[in-house]
N, C-alpha and C positions, 0 to 999 in steps of 0.2 A: 778666659778665665771670666770667672763671674765678681763681683764686689759689688756691696753698697758703703756711699763716703756721705758723714752724718755729717750734717747744717753747718761743724765747722769747715770743713773740709771745704778750699777754697777750690771755686769753677773752673778753674784755669789745672790743676789737678786735675779734672774730671776731662775737660775735655782733653786731655794726654792720655790718660788709659781709652779714651775712645776713638782717638784718631788712632792707638796703638791698636784695635780692633777686642779691645775686651768689653766686655757688657757690666754699664755702673749704673746703677738706680742714684740717684745724688737727692737724697731727705727735703730738700727744697722744694724740689721739682714735686712732690707725691707727699709728704704729709711732716711740715717743719717744725709742730707742737707731737711728737714722737716719742715716750718717755723712755731714760736708757734700757732699761725690763725691754721695753716691746719688742727695739729698734731691733737688742739684738734677739729677741723673737725670732725674727720677718727673718734677716738675715739666716740663722743659722735652718730655718722655712722652706725659705729661696736658695740656699746653698752659697752664699756668698760670701770674702772675703769681709769681711767691717774696717774700714780706715775713715781713726778717727785722730785731733786732738784733744782726745778728752781721757786721761785720766783714769775716770772714773771707774768705766771698762772694764782695769786689774782690777776692782772691790769685785765685781761681778762678778767676774768671771772665776776670780783666783779666793774670793773670802766667799762668794756666799756661791760657791762651784755652779751655776751657771753654766750652762751649756754650749762652746761657740764653736762655728764651722771657721775661724782663724779671727784672730782685731792685726793689723796696720795701725800701730798709736804713733802723733809723728810727735817729738818735744825738743823740735827744733828753735833753737831759740833765736826769736826773734822775727818766728817765721815766716821765716820768706822763701813764697813759695819755690823762686828757684831754684834750690837748695833742695826742700820738697820732692822738684818734678825731675829732680838730677837722679835723687832718690829711689823713685818709683820706676823711674825706667830702669834701674838696674835691679828692686826687685824683679820685675819681673821678668824682665830681661835672663837674667842668672839665678833666681831662684824661683822662676814661675813652681816648681813642679814641690819647693818643702815650703807654699804658703800657705795650705790646706792645716789644716788642727795646729799652727803656733800659732802666740802670741809674742808678736814682732815688735820690734821697739825703735825706730827708726830717732835716729839723736844729728844733729851735725858732721860728727867723727865715728861714729859707730853703728853699726844693724849691728843687735841682737834677738835672736832667735830660743824663744822659750818652748816646749814643747807643749803641747794638753792632750789630756788622756780623753780616747776619744771616749762614749758612752759605754757602750762595748768591752774597750778596753781598761775601763775603769776594774780595777783590786778592789776585791770584797775582802772584810774579813774571816777569818771562819768564823761560827756561831762554839762557845766552846761549848761544848756538853753538860748537863747539868746532871750527878751522879747522888 
C-alpha cells in the first residue's frame, strides 16, 4: 500500500505505517514547501493515498473537482498521535481494499468513507440536440 503524508502528519504515524510494510513518502523528507494542489497531483501521479490533517483538501476535491487517488483526513480533537495511530492501523488492516478512491474522514469516534468517482467513471451530462 502506498501513501503520501502531508507536512502536518506526525512522524510517529509515518513510522507506524512503514513498520507495517507500507510505502510512505513523507513530504518533510522531500519538499516541505509543496502546495496543496501540487501535493495532490504528486499523490495521483504516484498512485498514493494522501494522509493529512488539512481540511482544505475537501475543497480541492469536492468543490474544485481535482482528481485524487484517495485521502485520509484526520479530524482528531487534541490531535492525539496515539489515537491517530490506532485509527490508521485499523484502516490499513480492516479496510485496506477500500482506501483507494475514497475521501476518509477520521474523528475521535468515527470513520466516514466518501466514495470519489474515478475520472473514467464520472458521468457526463448528455448534450441536448438543437433542432
